[in-house]
Z-matrix of the N, CA and C atoms (Angstrom, degrees):
N
C 1 1.467
C 2 1.527 1 109.15
N 3 1.322 2 116.12 1 127.73
C 4 1.459 3 121.17 2 175.16
C 5 1.525 4 108.66 3 -89.49
N 6 1.307 5 116.39 4 125.43
C 7 1.468 6 121.48 5 174.85
C 8 1.521 7 108.04 6 -134.59
N 9 1.335 8 114.99 7 134.70
C 10 1.461 9 118.59 8 175.44
C 11 1.525 10 108.93 9 -151.78
N 12 1.299 11 115.65 10 158.52
C 13 1.455 12 122.26 11 176.52
C 14 1.524 13 108.15 12 -106.95
N 15 1.352 14 117.65 13 109.23
C 16 1.465 15 120.86 14 -175.91
C 17 1.523 16 112.14 15 -52.95
N 18 1.313 17 114.96 16 127.65
C 19 1.455 18 120.60 17 179.98
C 20 1.515 19 114.26 18 85.21
N 21 1.342 20 115.72 19 -8.57
C 22 1.468 21 118.97 20 -179.24
C 23 1.519 22 112.29 21 -117.79
N 24 1.333 23 115.87 22 -49.15
C 25 1.462 24 119.25 23 -177.63
C 26 1.523 25 109.62 24 -124.54
N 27 1.319 26 116.27 25 157.86
C 28 1.458 27 121.83 26 -177.47
C 29 1.523 28 110.77 27 -82.97
N 30 1.338 29 115.65 28 142.74
C 31 1.468 30 119.37 29 175.00
C 32 1.529 31 111.28 30 -80.75
N 33 1.322 32 117.10 31 -16.61
C 34 1.454 33 120.83 32 176.62
C 35 1.514 34 115.02 33 72.89
N 36 1.322 35 117.20 34 11.36
C 37 1.465 36 121.56 35 -179.75
C 38 1.528 37 109.60 36 -101.59
N 39 1.333 38 118.03 37 158.31
C 40 1.461 39 120.01 38 -177.63
C 41 1.526 40 113.23 39 -66.67
N 42 1.345 41 117.81 40 -24.44
C 43 1.459 42 121.38 41 177.67
C 44 1.526 43 109.68 42 -138.70
N 45 1.318 44 116.42 43 151.94
C 46 1.461 45 120.94 44 -179.20
C 47 1.529 46 109.86 45 -64.34
N 48 1.340 47 118.48 46 126.41
C 49 1.458 48 121.02 47 -174.04
C 50 1.526 49 115.26 48 -88.68
N 51 1.332 50 118.88 49 -6.57
C 52 1.466 51 120.60 50 -167.62
C 53 1.525 52 113.22 51 -53.97
N 54 1.330 53 117.34 52 -53.97
C 55 1.461 54 119.29 53 -175.33
C 56 1.524 55 112.24 54 -66.55
N 57 1.314 56 117.35 55 -23.38
C 58 1.462 57 120.35 56 177.69
C 59 1.520 58 111.93 57 -77.05
N 60 1.321 59 116.71 58 -12.22
C 61 1.467 60 120.53 59 -179.51
C 62 1.524 61 112.02 60 -87.64
N 63 1.327 62 117.52 61 -21.61
C 64 1.465 63 121.86 62 -179.11
C 65 1.517 64 107.31 63 -113.38
N 66 1.325 65 116.52 64 86.15
C 67 1.457 66 120.84 65 -173.32
C 68 1.525 67 110.50 66 -147.21
N 69 1.337 68 117.04 67 161.42
C 70 1.464 69 125.78 68 -10.62
C 71 1.527 70 110.48 69 -79.14
N 72 1.316 71 116.56 70 156.23
C 73 1.456 72 121.30 71 -179.26
C 74 1.525 73 109.85 72 -113.97
N 75 1.349 74 117.50 73 132.13
C 76 1.460 75 119.46 74 175.25
C 77 1.527 76 110.11 75 -58.11
N 78 1.304 77 116.33 76 148.25
C 79 1.464 78 120.91 77 -179.93
C 80 1.523 79 109.68 78 -94.27
N 81 1.316 80 115.84 79 125.31
C 82 1.460 81 120.69 80 176.15
C 83 1.514 82 109.61 81 -87.82
N 84 1.331 83 116.52 82 86.51
C 85 1.477 84 120.45 83 178.10
C 86 1.518 85 106.14 84 -83.89
N 87 1.324 86 116.11 85 94.80
C 88 1.457 87 122.58 86 -168.83
C 89 1.529 88 111.57 87 -101.21
N 90 1.326 89 115.41 88 126.10
C 91 1.462 90 120.75 89 173.45
C 92 1.521 91 108.42 90 -106.13
N 93 1.319 92 114.89 91 144.04
C 94 1.463 93 121.24 92 -178.59
C 95 1.519 94 109.05 93 -151.97
N 96 1.324 95 115.38 94 174.44
C 97 1.459 96 121.31 95 177.98
C 98 1.516 97 108.12 96 -134.30
N 99 1.332 98 116.86 97 133.84
C 100 1.460 99 119.86 98 179.35
C 101 1.525 100 110.28 99 -73.89
N 102 1.323 101 115.59 100 165.29
C 103 1.468 102 119.14 101 178.71
C 104 1.525 103 111.24 102 -65.54
N 105 1.341 104 116.75 103 -16.63
C 106 1.464 105 121.61 104 176.63
C 107 1.521 106 111.89 105 -92.95
N 108 1.331 107 117.15 106 1.74
C 109 1.459 108 120.40 107 174.99
C 110 1.509 109 116.02 108 91.29
N 111 1.340 110 118.22 109 13.29
C 112 1.467 111 121.07 110 178.83
C 113 1.531 112 108.87 111 -90.45
N 114 1.328 113 116.48 112 126.56
C 115 1.456 114 120.93 113 179.88
C 116 1.525 115 110.33 114 -78.04
N 117 1.331 116 115.35 115 145.83
C 118 1.458 117 121.35 116 -176.65
C 119 1.521 118 109.56 117 -136.08
N 120 1.324 119 116.25 118 146.10
C 121 1.460 120 121.68 119 177.70
C 122 1.518 121 108.50 120 -144.98
N 123 1.341 122 116.74 121 127.46
C 124 1.463 123 120.19 122 -177.99
C 125 1.528 124 110.23 123 -153.37
N 126 1.349 125 117.40 124 142.36
C 127 1.465 126 120.58 125 176.50
C 128 1.527 127 111.52 126 -92.56
N 129 1.330 128 115.51 127 143.12
C 130 1.456 129 122.14 128 177.41
C 131 1.524 130 108.09 129 -125.86
N 132 1.323 131 116.13 130 129.65
C 133 1.461 132 119.82 131 -174.21
C 134 1.517 133 112.83 132 -85.24
N 135 1.327 134 117.07 133 -1.03
C 136 1.457 135 121.09 134 177.55
C 137 1.522 136 107.67 135 -121.05
N 138 1.350 137 114.38 136 91.42
C 139 1.466 138 122.65 137 -172.80
C 140 1.520 139 108.84 138 -146.12
N 141 1.334 140 116.87 139 147.27
C 142 1.457 141 119.57 140 174.17
C 143 1.518 142 110.90 141 -171.52
N 144 1.350 143 115.50 142 168.74
C 145 1.457 144 119.70 143 171.02
C 146 1.521 145 108.37 144 -85.10
N 147 1.337 146 116.45 145 156.12
C 148 1.455 147 121.16 146 -176.77
C 149 1.524 148 112.36 147 -112.60
N 150 1.311 149 117.32 148 -39.40
C 151 1.455 150 122.47 149 177.03
C 152 1.516 151 107.24 150 -157.28
N 153 1.354 152 116.64 151 176.78
C 154 1.460 153 118.66 152 -170.51
C 155 1.528 154 114.89 153 -122.77
N 156 1.332 155 118.86 154 -14.32
C 157 1.467 156 119.12 155 -176.22
C 158 1.519 157 110.77 156 -141.54
N 159 1.347 158 117.95 157 88.72
C 160 1.471 159 126.55 158 -0.45
C 161 1.521 160 110.57 159 -79.18
N 162 1.331 161 116.92 160 161.26
C 163 1.459 162 119.52 161 -177.16
C 164 1.537 163 112.77 162 -76.21
N 165 1.326 164 114.98 163 134.96
C 166 1.463 165 122.30 164 174.24
C 167 1.531 166 108.62 165 -127.15
N 168 1.328 167 116.01 166 149.07
C 169 1.459 168 121.52 167 173.96
C 170 1.519 169 108.92 168 -130.40
N 171 1.330 170 115.93 169 163.44
C 172 1.458 171 120.83 170 177.04
C 173 1.516 172 109.99 171 -139.70
N 174 1.327 173 115.56 172 152.48
C 175 1.456 174 120.35 173 167.76
C 176 1.521 175 107.92 174 -139.84
N 177 1.331 176 115.33 175 147.46
C 178 1.461 177 121.30 176 -177.86
C 179 1.523 178 109.20 177 -111.75
N 180 1.321 179 115.80 178 132.72
C 181 1.465 180 121.61 179 -174.92
C 182 1.528 181 110.19 180 -126.50
N 183 1.319 182 116.44 181 113.33
C 184 1.463 183 120.63 182 176.97
C 185 1.525 184 111.07 183 -73.56
N 186 1.315 185 116.41 184 154.18
C 187 1.456 186 120.55 185 174.58
C 188 1.529 187 109.91 186 -70.03
N 189 1.337 188 115.93 187 163.58
C 190 1.460 189 119.45 188 179.76
C 191 1.527 190 110.46 189 -90.03
N 192 1.319 191 116.11 190 -175.12
C 193 1.462 192 121.26 191 -176.39
C 194 1.521 193 113.19 192 -65.47
N 195 1.345 194 115.83 193 -18.47
C 196 1.463 195 120.62 194 179.65
C 197 1.524 196 111.75 195 -100.44
N 198 1.320 197 116.75 196 19.25
C 199 1.465 198 122.82 197 178.80
C 200 1.533 199 111.86 198 64.55
N 201 1.321 200 116.81 199 24.13
C 202 1.461 201 121.66 200 -179.88
C 203 1.527 202 110.35 201 -100.25
N 204 1.326 203 115.51 202 143.94
C 205 1.449 204 120.16 203 173.91
C 206 1.523 205 109.32 204 -74.12
N 207 1.320 206 117.20 205 151.90
C 208 1.463 207 120.62 206 -176.09
C 209 1.527 208 111.39 207 -73.91
N 210 1.335 209 114.28 208 155.77
C 211 1.461 210 120.47 209 -176.87
C 212 1.521 211 112.25 210 -56.41
N 213 1.325 212 116.76 211 -36.82
C 214 1.461 213 119.99 212 -178.47
C 215 1.520 214 111.33 213 -59.38
N 216 1.329 215 116.92 214 -45.17
C 217 1.465 216 120.71 215 -179.54
C 218 1.521 217 110.24 216 -63.40
N 219 1.328 218 117.01 217 -45.60
C 220 1.464 219 120.55 218 178.29
C 221 1.526 220 110.87 219 -58.64
N 222 1.330 221 116.50 220 -43.31
C 223 1.461 222 120.63 221 -178.85
C 224 1.522 223 111.83 222 -63.72
N 225 1.333 224 115.46 223 -47.33
C 226 1.467 225 119.89 224 -176.57
C 227 1.524 226 110.78 225 -64.36
N 228 1.322 227 117.14 226 -42.13
C 229 1.459 228 119.14 227 -179.62
C 230 1.524 229 111.68 228 -69.51
N 231 1.329 230 117.05 229 -28.73
C 232 1.466 231 120.47 230 -179.44
C 233 1.528 232 112.17 231 -78.78
N 234 1.341 233 116.89 232 -37.09
C 235 1.468 234 120.55 233 -174.86
C 236 1.525 235 114.25 234 -105.62
N 237 1.344 236 115.97 235 -16.88
C 238 1.472 237 122.29 236 -178.80
C 239 1.524 238 112.36 237 64.35
N 240 1.340 239 116.91 238 30.61
C 241 1.453 240 121.08 239 -179.97
C 242 1.528 241 110.41 240 -146.10
N 243 1.337 242 116.50 241 149.31
C 244 1.457 243 121.44 242 170.45
C 245 1.517 244 108.79 243 -165.75
N 246 1.321 245 116.79 244 169.46
C 247 1.462 246 122.17 245 176.28
C 248 1.520 247 109.73 246 -130.52
N 249 1.315 248 115.13 247 149.96
C 250 1.463 249 121.36 248 171.83
C 251 1.513 250 108.40 249 -109.39
N 252 1.326 251 116.53 250 135.12
C 253 1.454 252 123.17 251 179.86
C 254 1.524 253 108.72 252 -120.96
N 255 1.328 254 117.64 253 128.42
C 256 1.457 255 119.47 254 -179.70
C 257 1.521 256 110.34 255 -64.33
N 258 1.316 257 116.49 256 127.92
C 259 1.464 258 122.27 257 175.47
C 260 1.523 259 108.26 258 -86.47
N 261 1.311 260 117.48 259 122.74
C 262 1.460 261 121.53 260 -174.41
C 263 1.524 262 111.54 261 -120.48
N 264 1.314 263 114.55 262 170.17
C 265 1.463 264 121.30 263 178.80
C 266 1.523 265 111.17 264 -57.93
N 267 1.324 266 117.10 265 -43.87
C 268 1.463 267 120.33 266 -178.96
C 269 1.526 268 112.51 267 -66.18
N 270 1.324 269 117.08 268 -25.16
C 271 1.462 270 121.44 269 -176.99
C 272 1.529 271 112.74 270 -103.69
N 273 1.316 272 116.71 271 10.10
C 274 1.477 273 120.62 272 -172.24
C 275 1.527 274 113.18 273 -57.85
N 276 1.337 275 118.03 274 -39.69
C 277 1.465 276 119.69 275 -178.43
C 278 1.521 277 111.10 276 -67.36
N 279 1.323 278 116.97 277 -37.47
C 280 1.462 279 120.83 278 178.18
C 281 1.529 280 110.36 279 -69.55
N 282 1.330 281 116.57 280 -37.81
C 283 1.468 282 120.10 281 176.92
C 284 1.526 283 109.38 282 -59.38
N 285 1.307 284 116.82 283 -47.08
C 286 1.456 285 121.45 284 -179.10
C 287 1.529 286 111.44 285 -65.22
N 288 1.316 287 116.83 286 -40.91
C 289 1.470 288 120.65 287 -179.58
C 290 1.525 289 111.14 288 -65.35
N 291 1.327 290 116.94 289 -35.32
C 292 1.463 291 120.08 290 -178.59
C 293 1.517 292 112.38 291 -74.22
N 294 1.340 293 117.15 292 -8.87
C 295 1.461 294 121.12 293 178.72
C 296 1.521 295 112.63 294 -80.93
N 297 1.328 296 117.11 295 -12.82
C 298 1.471 297 119.68 296 -179.54
C 299 1.531 298 110.49 297 -62.53
N 300 1.323 299 115.51 298 146.51
C 301 1.460 300 120.39 299 -177.68
C 302 1.532 301 109.91 300 -80.12
N 303 1.323 302 115.88 301 119.60
C 304 1.459 303 122.02 302 177.72
C 305 1.527 304 109.48 303 -124.33
N 306 1.323 305 116.17 304 163.99
C 307 1.465 306 120.15 305 174.01
C 308 1.523 307 108.92 306 -74.19
N 309 1.319 308 116.31 307 167.32
C 310 1.464 309 120.37 308 -175.99
C 311 1.522 310 113.35 309 -71.10
N 312 1.332 311 117.48 310 -4.23
C 313 1.472 312 120.51 311 178.72
C 314 1.528 313 112.34 312 -90.38
N 315 1.330 314 117.45 313 -5.33
C 316 1.462 315 122.04 314 -175.73
C 317 1.529 316 110.51 315 -93.77
N 318 1.319 317 115.85 316 132.51
C 319 1.462 318 123.39 317 175.14
C 320 1.529 319 107.62 318 -93.60
N 321 1.335 320 116.90 319 108.22
C 322 1.474 321 120.34 320 -176.99
C 323 1.526 322 113.10 321 -66.82
N 324 1.322 323 117.99 322 -24.52
C 325 1.463 324 120.07 323 174.71
C 326 1.531 325 109.44 324 -61.09
N 327 1.322 326 115.51 325 -48.25
C 328 1.465 327 120.33 326 179.54
C 329 1.525 328 110.95 327 -67.59
N 330 1.322 329 115.97 328 -39.12
C 331 1.465 330 120.62 329 -177.47
C 332 1.526 331 111.07 330 -63.96
N 333 1.325 332 117.16 331 -35.68
C 334 1.461 333 121.06 332 -176.95
C 335 1.521 334 113.32 333 -99.34
N 336 1.316 335 117.61 334 -3.03
C 337 1.468 336 121.24 335 177.94
C 338 1.515 337 113.99 336 75.16
N 339 1.325 338 117.62 337 25.04
C 340 1.461 339 121.14 338 -179.90
C 341 1.522 340 111.15 339 -90.43
N 342 1.323 341 115.86 340 136.98
C 343 1.463 342 120.59 341 178.16
C 344 1.527 343 109.71 342 -79.03
N 345 1.328 344 115.17 343 139.06
C 346 1.462 345 120.76 344 -179.44
C 347 1.528 346 111.43 345 -91.24
N 348 1.319 347 114.23 346 153.21
C 349 1.460 348 122.08 347 171.77
C 350 1.521 349 107.09 348 -134.46
N 351 1.325 350 117.33 349 123.60
C 352 1.453 351 120.43 350 -176.76
C 353 1.521 352 110.90 351 -70.84
N 354 1.328 353 116.22 352 134.65
C 355 1.457 354 121.06 353 176.72
C 356 1.522 355 110.05 354 -68.42
N 357 1.323 356 116.52 355 163.00
C 358 1.463 357 121.74 356 -175.21
C 359 1.526 358 113.37 357 -90.15
N 360 1.335 359 117.52 358 -35.62
C 361 1.465 360 120.07 359 -173.54
C 362 1.523 361 113.64 360 -115.72
N 363 1.327 362 117.97 361 -10.71
C 364 1.462 363 121.91 362 177.65
C 365 1.523 364 108.33 363 -128.29
N 366 1.322 365 116.33 364 155.42
C 367 1.466 366 120.94 365 -177.51
C 368 1.524 367 110.15 366 -90.34
N 369 1.327 368 115.06 367 65.85
C 370 1.459 369 122.29 368 -177.69
C 371 1.523 370 108.70 369 -140.01
N 372 1.340 371 118.67 370 139.25
C 373 1.464 372 119.94 371 175.47
C 374 1.523 373 111.00 372 -79.55
N 375 1.321 374 115.39 373 153.20
C 376 1.453 375 121.55 374 175.78
C 377 1.527 376 108.78 375 -119.86
N 378 1.335 377 116.13 376 164.66
C 379 1.462 378 121.11 377 176.02
C 380 1.526 379 107.72 378 -79.59
N 381 1.317 380 116.92 379 110.75
C 382 1.463 381 120.49 380 -174.25
C 383 1.527 382 112.12 381 -59.36
N 384 1.316 383 117.94 382 -36.92
C 385 1.464 384 121.80 383 -175.94
C 386 1.528 385 112.93 384 -77.25
N 387 1.320 386 118.46 385 -11.08
C 388 1.458 387 120.27 386 179.51
C 389 1.524 388 109.17 387 -75.06
N 390 1.337 389 118.75 388 133.14
C 391 1.464 390 120.79 389 -174.00
C 392 1.529 391 114.97 390 -76.36
N 393 1.328 392 117.53 391 -22.73
C 394 1.463 393 120.63 392 -179.85
C 395 1.528 394 108.49 393 -135.35
N 396 1.342 395 115.31 394 131.96
C 397 1.460 396 119.74 395 -176.21
C 398 1.528 397 109.38 396 -141.49
N 399 1.328 398 116.02 397 143.33
C 400 1.461 399 122.74 398 176.14
C 401 1.524 400 109.53 399 -113.55
N 402 1.320 401 116.42 400 135.77
C 403 1.456 402 121.79 401 168.91
C 404 1.522 403 107.54 402 -97.47
N 405 1.327 404 117.10 403 130.13
C 406 1.464 405 120.57 404 -171.06
C 407 1.530 406 111.86 405 -130.29
N 408 1.328 407 113.97 406 145.16
C 409 1.460 408 120.95 407 170.94
C 410 1.527 409 108.81 408 -109.26
N 411 1.293 410 115.00 409 133.70
C 412 1.465 411 121.74 410 -177.48
C 413 1.524 412 111.54 411 -59.99
N 414 1.332 413 116.18 412 136.81
C 415 1.463 414 120.86 413 177.06
C 416 1.528 415 111.61 414 -112.17
N 417 1.346 416 116.71 415 -54.77
C 418 1.461 417 118.79 416 -178.86
C 419 1.524 418 110.34 417 -163.38
N 420 1.322 419 115.53 418 167.42
C 421 1.463 420 122.86 419 173.33
C 422 1.527 421 108.71 420 -126.54
N 423 1.316 422 115.09 421 131.24
C 424 1.458 423 121.02 422 173.63
C 425 1.520 424 107.06 423 -108.39
N 426 1.319 425 117.51 424 121.59
C 427 1.460 426 120.56 425 -179.04
C 428 1.521 427 108.92 426 -101.01
N 429 1.331 428 114.20 427 116.29
C 430 1.457 429 119.81 428 -179.43
C 431 1.525 430 109.52 429 -98.43
N 432 1.324 431 117.52 430 128.19
C 433 1.469 432 119.89 431 179.18
C 434 1.521 433 110.26 432 -71.80
N 435 1.304 434 115.31 433 149.73
C 436 1.455 435 119.89 434 179.03
C 437 1.507 436 110.71 435 -158.05
N 438 1.321 437 115.64 436 178.85
C 439 1.453 438 121.25 437 -179.75
C 440 1.521 439 109.67 438 -74.56
N 441 1.340 440 118.62 439 124.18
C 442 1.458 441 120.83 440 179.92
C 443 1.524 442 110.93 441 -70.75
N 444 1.340 443 118.36 442 160.42
C 445 1.454 444 123.55 443 5.05
C 446 1.526 445 114.69 444 -87.53
N 447 1.345 446 118.35 445 -19.87
C 448 1.459 447 119.32 446 -171.61
C 449 1.515 448 114.26 447 -110.41
N 450 1.321 449 118.80 448 2.14
C 451 1.454 450 120.58 449 -176.17
C 452 1.514 451 114.35 450 -75.11
N 453 1.337 452 117.68 451 -29.26
C 454 1.458 453 120.65 452 178.94
C 455 1.520 454 109.51 453 -67.83
N 456 1.335 455 116.52 454 145.01
C 457 1.452 456 119.37 455 -174.29
C 458 1.521 457 110.79 456 -141.12
N 459 1.340 458 115.47 457 146.17
C 460 1.453 459 123.02 458 173.36
C 461 1.524 460 107.71 459 -105.21
N 462 1.328 461 116.84 460 119.17
C 463 1.456 462 121.59 461 176.08
C 464 1.524 463 107.07 462 -98.52
N 465 1.316 464 115.77 463 110.34
C 466 1.465 465 122.00 464 -175.22
C 467 1.520 466 109.39 465 -100.87
N 468 1.329 467 116.20 466 128.51
C 469 1.460 468 122.44 467 -179.44
C 470 1.524 469 109.41 468 -114.01
N 471 1.320 470 116.31 469 134.99
C 472 1.454 471 120.77 470 178.50
C 473 1.515 472 111.43 471 -136.36
N 474 1.318 473 116.07 472 149.62
C 475 1.466 474 121.49 473 176.29
C 476 1.524 475 109.12 474 -92.29
N 477 1.311 476 116.33 475 131.15
C 478 1.463 477 121.38 476 -179.85
C 479 1.523 478 108.43 477 -79.56
N 480 1.341 479 115.82 478 119.82
C 481 1.466 480 120.66 479 -177.43
C 482 1.520 481 112.37 480 -113.57
N 483 1.312 482 117.18 481 -5.91
C 484 1.460 483 120.66 482 178.24
C 485 1.519 484 109.96 483 -157.44
N 486 1.335 485 116.53 484 138.19
C 487 1.460 486 121.46 485 -178.49
C 488 1.521 487 109.81 486 -129.20
N 489 1.331 488 116.75 487 128.82
C 490 1.462 489 123.14 488 177.17
C 491 1.528 490 108.61 489 -111.56
N 492 1.329 491 117.29 490 127.33
C 493 1.461 492 121.63 491 177.48
C 494 1.522 493 108.64 492 -130.16
N 495 1.318 494 116.66 493 119.19
C 496 1.457 495 121.67 494 177.72
C 497 1.530 496 108.84 495 -67.86
N 498 1.325 497 116.65 496 128.11
C 499 1.462 498 120.51 497 -178.69
C 500 1.524 499 112.53 498 -60.09
N 501 1.316 500 117.25 499 -20.34
C 502 1.463 501 120.39 500 -179.64
C 503 1.524 502 112.72 501 -69.54
N 504 1.338 503 117.40 502 -14.77
C 505 1.466 504 119.05 503 177.86
C 506 1.524 505 111.21 504 -106.53
N 507 1.329 506 117.16 505 20.09
C 508 1.453 507 121.93 506 175.90
C 509 1.520 508 110.09 507 -106.18
N 510 1.325 509 116.12 508 141.96
C 511 1.459 510 122.92 509 173.19
C 512 1.522 511 107.77 510 -134.94
N 513 1.311 512 116.75 511 117.84
C 514 1.470 513 122.05 512 -178.63
C 515 1.528 514 111.79 513 53.85
N 516 1.327 515 115.50 514 39.62
C 517 1.453 516 120.48 515 176.83
C 518 1.511 517 115.78 516 79.13
N 519 1.316 518 118.23 517 4.47
C 520 1.459 519 122.21 518 179.32
C 521 1.529 520 110.07 519 -115.07
N 522 1.338 521 115.69 520 146.16
C 523 1.457 522 119.86 521 174.13
C 524 1.518 523 108.20 522 -63.65
N 525 1.321 524 116.13 523 123.11
C 526 1.465 525 122.78 524 -177.58
C 527 1.527 526 108.10 525 -103.22
N 528 1.324 527 116.28 526 97.31
C 529 1.461 528 119.93 527 -178.05
C 530 1.518 529 112.16 528 -66.89
N 531 1.333 530 116.60 529 -19.39
C 532 1.455 531 119.88 530 174.15
C 533 1.512 532 112.15 531 -67.10
N 534 1.334 533 116.29 532 -25.57
C 535 1.460 534 121.30 533 175.57
C 536 1.530 535 111.17 534 -87.10
N 537 1.329 536 116.20 535 -41.56
C 538 1.467 537 120.16 536 -178.92
C 539 1.522 538 111.94 537 -70.41
N 540 1.320 539 116.84 538 -35.67
C 541 1.463 540 123.85 539 -179.28
C 542 1.534 541 113.31 540 50.35
N 543 1.362 542 116.70 541 60.11
C 544 1.461 543 118.58 542 176.57
C 545 1.524 544 111.21 543 -66.76
N 546 1.318 545 115.96 544 149.34
C 547 1.452 546 120.74 545 174.11
C 548 1.521 547 108.24 546 -102.14
N 549 1.327 548 116.35 547 153.73
C 550 1.456 549 121.89 548 -178.99
C 551 1.521 550 109.18 549 -133.78
N 552 1.304 551 115.05 550 157.39
C 553 1.464 552 121.75 551 -176.33
C 554 1.514 553 110.51 552 -89.76
N 555 1.298 554 116.20 553 130.89
C 556 1.466 555 121.68 554 172.04
C 557 1.527 556 107.29 555 -104.98
N 558 1.303 557 118.14 556 -145.68
C 559 1.454 558 119.86 557 178.78
C 560 1.522 559 111.32 558 -96.98
N 561 1.330 560 114.47 559 171.49
C 562 1.466 561 120.97 560 177.01
C 563 1.533 562 109.50 561 54.26
N 564 1.329 563 118.66 562 -126.27
C 565 1.472 564 121.30 563 177.14
C 566 1.524 565 110.70 564 -109.64
N 567 1.314 566 116.67 565 30.35
C 568 1.455 567 121.45 566 -173.88
C 569 1.530 568 112.11 567 -104.02
N 570 1.331 569 114.82 568 145.46
C 571 1.455 570 122.57 569 177.81
C 572 1.525 571 108.72 570 -130.76
N 573 1.333 572 115.79 571 169.42
C 574 1.450 573 121.33 572 175.48
C 575 1.526 574 107.47 573 -139.68
N 576 1.330 575 116.73 574 154.24
C 577 1.465 576 121.16 575 179.49
C 578 1.520 577 108.98 576 -120.75
N 579 1.331 578 116.27 577 141.89
C 580 1.462 579 121.46 578 177.50
C 581 1.525 580 108.59 579 -82.94
N 582 1.338 581 116.20 580 122.24
C 583 1.457 582 121.54 581 176.89
C 584 1.529 583 108.88 582 -123.31
N 585 1.305 584 115.70 583 154.39
C 586 1.459 585 120.76 584 -174.93
C 587 1.528 586 112.20 585 -57.87
N 588 1.326 587 117.94 586 -41.25
C 589 1.459 588 119.65 587 -176.08
C 590 1.530 589 112.72 588 -74.47
N 591 1.344 590 116.87 589 -3.67
C 592 1.463 591 120.22 590 178.31
C 593 1.525 592 111.67 591 -101.85
N 594 1.334 593 117.43 592 -0.53
C 595 1.460 594 121.62 593 -176.31
C 596 1.523 595 110.93 594 -98.57
N 597 1.333 596 115.95 595 146.78
C 598 1.455 597 120.94 596 174.63
C 599 1.520 598 108.40 597 -146.68
N 600 1.318 599 116.79 598 161.79
C 601 1.464 600 121.78 599 -175.15
C 602 1.512 601 110.84 600 -120.01
N 603 1.336 602 116.12 601 140.31
C 604 1.464 603 122.15 602 172.20
C 605 1.527 604 107.38 603 -139.27
N 606 1.325 605 117.22 604 131.46
C 607 1.454 606 122.20 605 177.63
C 608 1.522 607 108.65 606 -102.16
N 609 1.323 608 116.94 607 124.49
C 610 1.461 609 120.94 608 -179.65
C 611 1.520 610 109.35 609 -69.09
N 612 1.321 611 118.55 610 132.29
C 613 1.462 612 120.72 611 -179.76
C 614 1.524 613 111.85 612 -72.84
N 615 1.335 614 115.18 613 162.80
C 616 1.455 615 119.95 614 177.08
C 617 1.507 616 112.56 615 116.99
N 618 1.335 617 116.11 616 -162.61
C 619 1.458 618 123.06 617 -177.62
C 620 1.524 619 110.49 618 -64.09
N 621 1.344 620 118.45 619 121.04
C 622 1.472 621 120.72 620 -179.11
C 623 1.524 622 113.51 621 -58.10
N 624 1.344 623 117.25 622 -29.76
C 625 1.464 624 119.47 623 -179.37
C 626 1.528 625 111.44 624 -63.41
N 627 1.330 626 115.85 625 -29.58
C 628 1.457 627 119.23 626 179.93
C 629 1.531 628 111.56 627 -72.35
N 630 1.323 629 117.38 628 -14.48
C 631 1.462 630 120.76 629 -178.07
C 632 1.523 631 112.73 630 -84.82
N 633 1.329 632 116.94 631 -6.96
C 634 1.466 633 120.41 632 -178.37
C 635 1.524 634 110.94 633 -57.33
N 636 1.341 635 116.49 634 -43.77
C 637 1.452 636 119.55 635 -179.36
C 638 1.508 637 112.63 636 -67.50
N 639 1.337 638 116.77 637 -34.09
C 640 1.460 639 120.02 638 -179.94
C 641 1.521 640 111.03 639 -70.04
N 642 1.324 641 115.40 640 -36.86
C 643 1.463 642 119.47 641 177.83
C 644 1.518 643 110.86 642 -75.30
N 645 1.345 644 115.77 643 -27.91
C 646 1.453 645 120.16 644 -176.70
C 647 1.512 646 111.90 645 77.28
N 648 1.332 647 117.13 646 40.53
C 649 1.455 648 122.23 647 -175.90
C 650 1.523 649 109.94 648 -96.88
N 651 1.333 650 116.77 649 100.27
C 652 1.462 651 121.15 650 -176.45
C 653 1.520 652 111.72 651 -66.44
N 654 1.330 653 117.32 652 -38.26
C 655 1.466 654 120.66 653 -178.76
C 656 1.528 655 111.48 654 -62.26
N 657 1.334 656 116.86 655 -46.14
C 658 1.461 657 120.54 656 178.77
C 659 1.524 658 110.81 657 -67.58
N 660 1.324 659 117.21 658 -35.70
C 661 1.450 660 121.14 659 179.19
C 662 1.526 661 110.87 660 -61.40
N 663 1.335 662 116.74 661 -43.01
C 664 1.453 663 121.13 662 179.99
C 665 1.521 664 111.42 663 -68.75
N 666 1.322 665 116.98 664 -33.10
C 667 1.458 666 120.54 665 177.89
C 668 1.527 667 110.94 666 -67.01
N 669 1.328 668 116.24 667 -39.63
C 670 1.459 669 120.53 668 176.52
C 671 1.520 670 110.31 669 -60.75
N 672 1.331 671 116.21 670 -41.95
C 673 1.461 672 120.78 671 179.38
C 674 1.525 673 110.58 672 -63.57
N 675 1.332 674 117.31 673 -42.53
C 676 1.456 675 121.70 674 -179.94
C 677 1.526 676 111.71 675 -66.92
N 678 1.322 677 116.01 676 -34.86
C 679 1.461 678 120.29 677 -179.93
C 680 1.529 679 112.52 678 -78.15
N 681 1.336 680 116.20 679 -8.93
C 682 1.456 681 119.91 680 179.51
C 683 1.510 682 112.72 681 68.68
N 684 1.311 683 115.48 682 34.28
C 685 1.460 684 119.18 683 -178.07
C 686 1.523 685 109.83 684 -69.50
N 687 1.332 686 116.48 685 124.05
C 688 1.465 687 120.22 686 -178.74
C 689 1.506 688 110.97 687 -108.86
N 690 1.315 689 116.50 688 93.82
C 691 1.464 690 120.23 689 -179.47
C 692 1.518 691 109.85 690 -95.07
N 693 1.305 692 115.53 691 148.10
C 694 1.461 693 119.19 692 177.05
C 695 1.521 694 109.06 693 -73.11
N 696 1.309 695 116.20 694 152.09
C 697 1.464 696 120.02 695 179.79
C 698 1.512 697 110.46 696 -73.91
N 699 1.345 698 114.29 697 146.44
C 700 1.468 699 119.44 698 178.21
C 701 1.513 700 108.28 699 -90.24
């Protein structure tokens, strides 16, 4: 059994195992625009949704080797807008290319040859080829202290105000991840892709009303509130 105390004792392994222990992680392929009008696109391996009614998402951005915050964080805090684009198997090479470190004057859409699609409610471009996209308004940043130069992190939270879903990734009215084939971040330089034959379903037993939050159904959640349903806490 390997046991170590991060920052205190050595794990004794050739590479740090931490990120490989929390997997797979959705990729936050975040597009933004600087206050000077330069478009930016970058993937973040620490991304997720936070709640569903209303929907919020977060992405975490470590500082660079020069103790500088990344362009995406600067852009989002300056404009209060950003978009999330689903990273998929078909777009994997572009996702990887957009991860390269560039100066704030570089447009990663142009650098990677990706076509832009203008968002509807925010002034930010989206990846046109991505099948699912969120338009987000900035809510807050939580700055977590860490060991320099790259340990410090900005956790950026945004409210989702617009959602785009390509009908080609729908089956019987449901998002079909077997069609979208999103990729996720594992540890080291490893990724994984969601395929239909790797998916399975389990329904949690108990009161169906308690499953509203697990499904993320905002309409049913609001109906419960209107009906005054008083469920005991789990």
